[in-house]
One Martini backbone bead per residue (centre of mass of N, CA, C, O) as a GRO file, in nm:
protein
  278
    1UNK     BB    1  -2.236  -7.611   2.266
    2UNK     BB    2  -1.989  -7.786   2.201
    3UNK     BB    3  -2.042  -8.004   2.411
    4UNK     BB    4  -2.319  -8.087   2.298
    5UNK     BB    5  -2.220  -8.169   2.017
    6UNK     BB    6  -2.024  -8.390   2.106
    7UNK     BB    7  -2.221  -8.570   2.260
    8UNK     BB    8  -2.411  -8.620   2.023
    9UNK     BB    9  -2.202  -8.736   1.824
   10UNK     BB   10  -2.109  -8.975   1.998
   11UNK     BB   11  -2.387  -9.103   2.030
   12UNK     BB   12  -2.441  -9.150   1.729
   13UNK     BB   13  -2.192  -9.324   1.671
   14UNK     BB   14  -2.256  -9.550   1.873
   15UNK     BB   15  -2.532  -9.633   1.757
   16UNK     BB   16  -2.436  -9.700   1.474
   17UNK     BB   17  -2.227  -9.921   1.542
   18UNK     BB   18  -2.416 -10.104   1.701
   19UNK     BB   19  -2.617 -10.155   1.474
   20UNK     BB   20  -2.421 -10.271   1.257
   21UNK     BB   21  -2.305 -10.506   1.449
   22UNK     BB   22  -2.598 -10.630   1.579
   23UNK     BB   23  -2.796 -10.602   1.351
   24UNK     BB   24  -3.000 -10.705   1.134
   25UNK     BB   25  -3.113 -10.616   0.834
   26UNK     BB   26  -3.412 -10.560   0.902
   27UNK     BB   27  -3.354 -10.379   1.149
   28UNK     BB   28  -3.183 -10.171   0.998
   29UNK     BB   29  -3.395 -10.085   0.794
   30UNK     BB   30  -3.592  -9.984   1.013
   31UNK     BB   31  -3.405  -9.778   1.148
   32UNK     BB   32  -3.349  -9.609   0.895
   33UNK     BB   33  -3.645  -9.546   0.839
   34UNK     BB   34  -3.696  -9.381   1.092
   35UNK     BB   35  -3.493  -9.160   1.032
   36UNK     BB   36  -3.613  -9.076   0.755
   37UNK     BB   37  -3.897  -9.003   0.859
   38UNK     BB   38  -3.798  -8.779   1.043
   39UNK     BB   39  -3.681  -8.620   0.806
   40UNK     BB   40  -3.957  -8.575   0.669
   41UNK     BB   41  -4.079  -8.401   0.888
   42UNK     BB   42  -3.873  -8.172   0.834
   43UNK     BB   43  -3.910  -8.131   0.525
   44UNK     BB   44  -4.203  -8.037   0.524
   45UNK     BB   45  -4.130  -7.754   0.629
   46UNK     BB   46  -3.942  -7.679   0.391
   47UNK     BB   47  -4.186  -7.716   0.178
   48UNK     BB   48  -4.447  -7.565   0.348
   49UNK     BB   49  -4.554  -7.760   0.576
   50UNK     BB   50  -4.718  -7.679   0.885
   51UNK     BB   51  -4.914  -7.880   0.936
   52UNK     BB   52  -4.935  -8.169   1.103
   53UNK     BB   53  -5.096  -8.340   0.899
   54UNK     BB   54  -4.911  -8.283   0.653
   55UNK     BB   55  -4.648  -8.396   0.777
   56UNK     BB   56  -4.756  -8.681   0.831
   57UNK     BB   57  -4.826  -8.745   0.537
   58UNK     BB   58  -4.542  -8.718   0.425
   59UNK     BB   59  -4.417  -8.941   0.602
   60UNK     BB   60  -4.611  -9.166   0.503
   61UNK     BB   61  -4.529  -9.161   0.207
   62UNK     BB   62  -4.238  -9.240   0.253
   63UNK     BB   63  -4.291  -9.507   0.396
   64UNK     BB   64  -4.430  -9.634   0.149
   65UNK     BB   65  -4.184  -9.617  -0.038
   66UNK     BB   66  -3.996  -9.798   0.129
   67UNK     BB   67  -4.172 -10.050   0.120
   68UNK     BB   68  -4.173 -10.080  -0.185
   69UNK     BB   69  -3.864 -10.099  -0.226
   70UNK     BB   70  -3.808 -10.348  -0.055
   71UNK     BB   71  -3.979 -10.542  -0.248
   72UNK     BB   72  -3.889 -10.463  -0.536
   73UNK     BB   73  -3.566 -10.518  -0.471
   74UNK     BB   74  -3.521 -10.735  -0.251
   75UNK     BB   75  -3.365 -10.664   0.028
   76UNK     BB   76  -3.417 -10.936   0.199
   77UNK     BB   77  -3.222 -11.066   0.002
   78UNK     BB   78  -3.086 -11.056  -0.334
   79UNK     BB   79  -3.026 -10.803  -0.505
   80UNK     BB   80  -3.030 -10.703  -0.824
   81UNK     BB   81  -2.855 -10.509  -1.036
   82UNK     BB   82  -3.095 -10.444  -1.244
   83UNK     BB   83  -3.267 -10.310  -1.011
   84UNK     BB   84  -3.072 -10.092  -0.866
   85UNK     BB   85  -2.909  -9.921  -1.075
   86UNK     BB   86  -3.133  -9.733  -1.194
   87UNK     BB   87  -3.204  -9.596  -0.923
   88UNK     BB   88  -2.922  -9.482  -0.866
   89UNK     BB   89  -2.902  -9.324  -1.131
   90UNK     BB   90  -3.135  -9.129  -1.078
   91UNK     BB   91  -3.018  -9.007  -0.821
   92UNK     BB   92  -2.756  -8.896  -0.955
   93UNK     BB   93  -2.899  -8.722  -1.164
   94UNK     BB   94  -3.034  -8.534  -0.965
   95UNK     BB   95  -2.763  -8.418  -0.849
   96UNK     BB   96  -2.691  -8.277  -1.114
   97UNK     BB   97  -2.923  -8.076  -1.103
   98UNK     BB   98  -2.857  -7.958  -0.825
   99UNK     BB   99  -2.594  -7.824  -0.907
  100UNK     BB  100  -2.726  -7.617  -1.096
  101UNK     BB  101  -2.908  -7.487  -0.878
  102UNK     BB  102  -2.685  -7.391  -0.690
  103UNK     BB  103  -2.525  -7.215  -0.895
  104UNK     BB  104  -2.813  -7.041  -0.974
  105UNK     BB  105  -2.862  -6.924  -0.715
  106UNK     BB  106  -3.186  -6.782  -0.708
  107UNK     BB  107  -3.298  -6.841  -0.997
  108UNK     BB  108  -3.375  -7.154  -0.962
  109UNK     BB  109  -3.631  -7.125  -0.774
  110UNK     BB  110  -3.844  -7.114  -1.005
  111UNK     BB  111  -3.840  -7.442  -1.035
  112UNK     BB  112  -3.867  -7.526  -0.688
  113UNK     BB  113  -4.048  -7.348  -0.484
  114UNK     BB  114  -4.269  -7.518  -0.466
  115UNK     BB  115  -4.421  -7.749  -0.270
  116UNK     BB  116  -4.417  -7.981  -0.468
  117UNK     BB  117  -4.116  -7.975  -0.546
  118UNK     BB  118  -4.000  -7.993  -0.257
  119UNK     BB  119  -4.135  -8.263  -0.198
  120UNK     BB  120  -4.003  -8.430  -0.423
  121UNK     BB  121  -3.717  -8.385  -0.333
  122UNK     BB  122  -3.742  -8.524  -0.056
  123UNK     BB  123  -3.837  -8.804  -0.150
  124UNK     BB  124  -3.588  -8.865  -0.325
  125UNK     BB  125  -3.357  -8.822  -0.123
  126UNK     BB  126  -3.455  -9.017   0.108
  127UNK     BB  127  -3.514  -9.281  -0.049
  128UNK     BB  128  -3.230  -9.314  -0.186
  129UNK     BB  129  -3.065  -9.324   0.073
  130UNK     BB  130  -3.198  -9.575   0.193
  131UNK     BB  131  -3.151  -9.768  -0.039
  132UNK     BB  132  -2.840  -9.750  -0.041
  133UNK     BB  133  -2.786  -9.834   0.253
  134UNK     BB  134  -2.925 -10.115   0.243
  135UNK     BB  135  -2.769 -10.226   0.003
  136UNK     BB  136  -2.489 -10.224   0.132
  137UNK     BB  137  -2.568 -10.447   0.347
  138UNK     BB  138  -2.593 -10.681   0.115
  139UNK     BB  139  -2.307 -10.679   0.085
  140UNK     BB  140  -2.002 -10.757   0.112
  141UNK     BB  141  -1.922 -10.609   0.390
  142UNK     BB  142  -2.151 -10.395   0.463
  143UNK     BB  143  -2.068 -10.268   0.733
  144UNK     BB  144  -1.797 -10.158   0.630
  145UNK     BB  145  -1.919  -9.976   0.410
  146UNK     BB  146  -2.081  -9.792   0.596
  147UNK     BB  147  -1.838  -9.688   0.753
  148UNK     BB  148  -1.689  -9.574   0.507
  149UNK     BB  149  -1.899  -9.367   0.428
  150UNK     BB  150  -1.891  -9.203   0.691
  151UNK     BB  151  -1.586  -9.139   0.678
  152UNK     BB  152  -1.589  -8.975   0.419
  153UNK     BB  153  -1.781  -8.754   0.517
  154UNK     BB  154  -1.622  -8.674   0.771
  155UNK     BB  155  -1.350  -8.605   0.636
  156UNK     BB  156  -1.459  -8.383   0.453
  157UNK     BB  157  -1.574  -8.201   0.677
  158UNK     BB  158  -1.317  -8.167   0.848
  159UNK     BB  159  -1.128  -8.060   0.627
  160UNK     BB  160  -1.303  -7.814   0.556
  161UNK     BB  161  -1.306  -7.676   0.830
  162UNK     BB  162  -0.997  -7.635   0.877
  163UNK     BB  163  -0.922  -7.506   0.606
  164UNK     BB  164  -1.132  -7.276   0.618
  165UNK     BB  165  -1.040  -7.150   0.888
  166UNK     BB  166  -0.735  -7.103   0.799
  167UNK     BB  167  -0.769  -7.027   0.456
  168UNK     BB  168  -1.027  -6.883   0.406
  169UNK     BB  169  -1.143  -6.661   0.117
  170UNK     BB  170  -1.312  -6.814  -0.103
  171UNK     BB  171  -1.617  -6.846  -0.218
  172UNK     BB  172  -1.830  -7.105  -0.308
  173UNK     BB  173  -2.158  -7.027  -0.204
  174UNK     BB  174  -2.274  -6.743  -0.094
  175UNK     BB  175  -2.598  -6.769  -0.146
  176UNK     BB  176  -2.611  -7.040   0.028
  177UNK     BB  177  -2.304  -7.060   0.192
  178UNK     BB  178  -2.098  -6.825   0.325
  179UNK     BB  179  -1.882  -7.014   0.492
  180UNK     BB  180  -1.793  -7.138   0.234
  181UNK     BB  181  -1.489  -7.256   0.076
  182UNK     BB  182  -1.244  -7.347  -0.142
  183UNK     BB  183  -1.036  -7.427   0.068
  184UNK     BB  184  -1.225  -7.623   0.215
  185UNK     BB  185  -1.286  -7.804  -0.021
  186UNK     BB  186  -0.989  -7.900  -0.074
  187UNK     BB  187  -0.948  -8.012   0.209
  188UNK     BB  188  -1.165  -8.230   0.185
  189UNK     BB  189  -1.045  -8.378  -0.063
  190UNK     BB  190  -0.775  -8.449   0.065
  191UNK     BB  191  -0.893  -8.628   0.292
  192UNK     BB  192  -1.035  -8.829   0.106
  193UNK     BB  193  -0.780  -8.935  -0.036
  194UNK     BB  194  -0.636  -9.029   0.217
  195UNK     BB  195  -0.858  -9.233   0.295
  196UNK     BB  196  -0.838  -9.408   0.041
  197UNK     BB  197  -0.552  -9.511   0.104
  198UNK     BB  198  -0.626  -9.642   0.372
  199UNK     BB  199  -0.842  -9.835   0.263
  200UNK     BB  200  -0.650  -9.985   0.073
  201UNK     BB  201  -0.473 -10.091   0.306
  202UNK     BB  202  -0.703 -10.235   0.470
  203UNK     BB  203  -0.825 -10.322   0.174
  204UNK     BB  204  -0.731 -10.541  -0.015
  205UNK     BB  205  -0.751 -10.648  -0.336
  206UNK     BB  206  -0.841 -10.945  -0.269
  207UNK     BB  207  -1.108 -10.823  -0.137
  208UNK     BB  208  -1.220 -10.587  -0.332
  209UNK     BB  209  -1.174 -10.615  -0.656
  210UNK     BB  210  -1.021 -10.335  -0.679
  211UNK     BB  211  -0.870 -10.060  -0.762
  212UNK     BB  212  -0.714  -9.783  -0.662
  213UNK     BB  213  -0.850  -9.593  -0.864
  214UNK     BB  214  -1.140  -9.675  -0.784
  215UNK     BB  215  -1.131  -9.593  -0.491
  216UNK     BB  216  -1.066  -9.294  -0.537
  217UNK     BB  217  -1.308  -9.231  -0.718
  218UNK     BB  218  -1.535  -9.306  -0.522
  219UNK     BB  219  -1.450  -9.121  -0.289
  220UNK     BB  220  -1.447  -8.853  -0.444
  221UNK     BB  221  -1.746  -8.858  -0.539
  222UNK     BB  222  -1.861  -8.878  -0.254
  223UNK     BB  223  -1.746  -8.611  -0.151
  224UNK     BB  224  -1.883  -8.429  -0.357
  225UNK     BB  225  -2.173  -8.512  -0.282
  226UNK     BB  226  -2.166  -8.417   0.014
  227UNK     BB  227  -2.144  -8.117  -0.053
  228UNK     BB  228  -2.402  -8.096  -0.222
  229UNK     BB  229  -2.602  -8.178  -0.002
  230UNK     BB  230  -2.545  -7.945   0.187
  231UNK     BB  231  -2.615  -7.718  -0.018
  232UNK     BB  232  -2.905  -7.802  -0.084
  233UNK     BB  233  -3.027  -7.776   0.200
  234UNK     BB  234  -2.939  -7.483   0.237
  235UNK     BB  235  -3.107  -7.375   0.003
  236UNK     BB  236  -3.386  -7.460   0.111
  237UNK     BB  237  -3.365  -7.311   0.381
  238UNK     BB  238  -3.331  -7.030   0.262
  239UNK     BB  239  -3.602  -7.031   0.104
  240UNK     BB  240  -3.767  -7.096   0.383
  241UNK     BB  241  -3.639  -6.925   0.633
  242UNK     BB  242  -3.426  -7.125   0.776
  243UNK     BB  243  -3.166  -7.259   0.972
  244UNK     BB  244  -3.307  -7.518   1.077
  245UNK     BB  245  -3.477  -7.822   1.037
  246UNK     BB  246  -3.453  -7.855   1.362
  247UNK     BB  247  -3.453  -8.010   1.727
  248UNK     BB  248  -3.359  -8.318   1.785
  249UNK     BB  249  -3.049  -8.218   1.810
  250UNK     BB  250  -2.841  -8.129   2.037
  251UNK     BB  251  -2.646  -7.872   1.884
  252UNK     BB  252  -2.753  -7.952   1.560
  253UNK     BB  253  -3.060  -7.965   1.538
  254UNK     BB  254  -3.142  -8.154   1.288
  255UNK     BB  255  -3.119  -8.433   1.105
  256UNK     BB  256  -3.060  -8.293   0.830
  257UNK     BB  257  -2.805  -8.138   0.937
  258UNK     BB  258  -2.647  -8.434   0.947
  259UNK     BB  259  -2.767  -8.597   0.668
  260UNK     BB  260  -2.722  -8.445   0.398
  261UNK     BB  261  -2.453  -8.574   0.300
  262UNK     BB  262  -2.548  -8.874   0.310
  263UNK     BB  263  -2.783  -8.856   0.105
  264UNK     BB  264  -2.582  -8.804  -0.141
  265UNK     BB  265  -2.352  -9.022  -0.095
  266UNK     BB  266  -2.487  -9.303  -0.099
  267UNK     BB  267  -2.565  -9.342  -0.406
  268UNK     BB  268  -2.278  -9.288  -0.515
  269UNK     BB  269  -2.132  -9.513  -0.363
  270UNK     BB  270  -2.303  -9.753  -0.460
  271UNK     BB  271  -2.264  -9.710  -0.766
  272UNK     BB  272  -1.955  -9.712  -0.763
  273UNK     BB  273  -1.927 -10.007  -0.668
  274UNK     BB  274  -2.073 -10.135  -0.904
  275UNK     BB  275  -1.885 -10.017  -1.134
  276UNK     BB  276  -1.618 -10.142  -0.988
  277UNK     BB  277  -1.699 -10.453  -0.897
  278UNK     BB  278  -1.805 -10.548  -0.597
   0.00000   0.00000   0.00000
């Protein structure tokens, strides 16, 4: 199983880097849209839609939302800050509510257990993640920013895994994800801060136009959001009575099982860069 997970992870990383380095913006937006629509197919099951037709309809609705956002925000040209910032702000506000729901689960399930609410959650999470990712690509050095986003999420996850495995004693959210601990959480945050310092060294101030404090703040908030995204999808899976979101990725489960942290981190990272003056 470990070997299969490693092979799948390396393959995904290679495809991602090749796409970011070689594909033009329109092709990347389409590729990311395909991944997100496949994620919608998985989320439909988590929302309670079991029939194939219903799951296809859910994926089609999300695809329509992505198409609307592409033209509304003018992602194919140069999207204006006043167009994108409110949408990213709404996405980040949603994750604030999600934090409260995770903290109060299972009592909070009374607010979002219905298929309609879980469907709306999925549409918002997936569409805002795609919007933020494509918007990042329109910024100066957009490919580098996308790689930085993935590195922040990966560093947080890796730091949390090793710190939690070695020192984990106190449960972070036992009713949502029993394996996660506070020690793992702080290990993830420490790795994220270390990565922020490395990024600052790699991307000098004259290129980034932002201060070291801003870089650390953006990376830290992105890392926090990535943990919240993981916990939120775990919460929905637990409420839906499933272990994995799907089986598209050998050794990893479904796409959502790998992209949950990125879905929450992307809008926070993009909005953080905007507010930091990138």
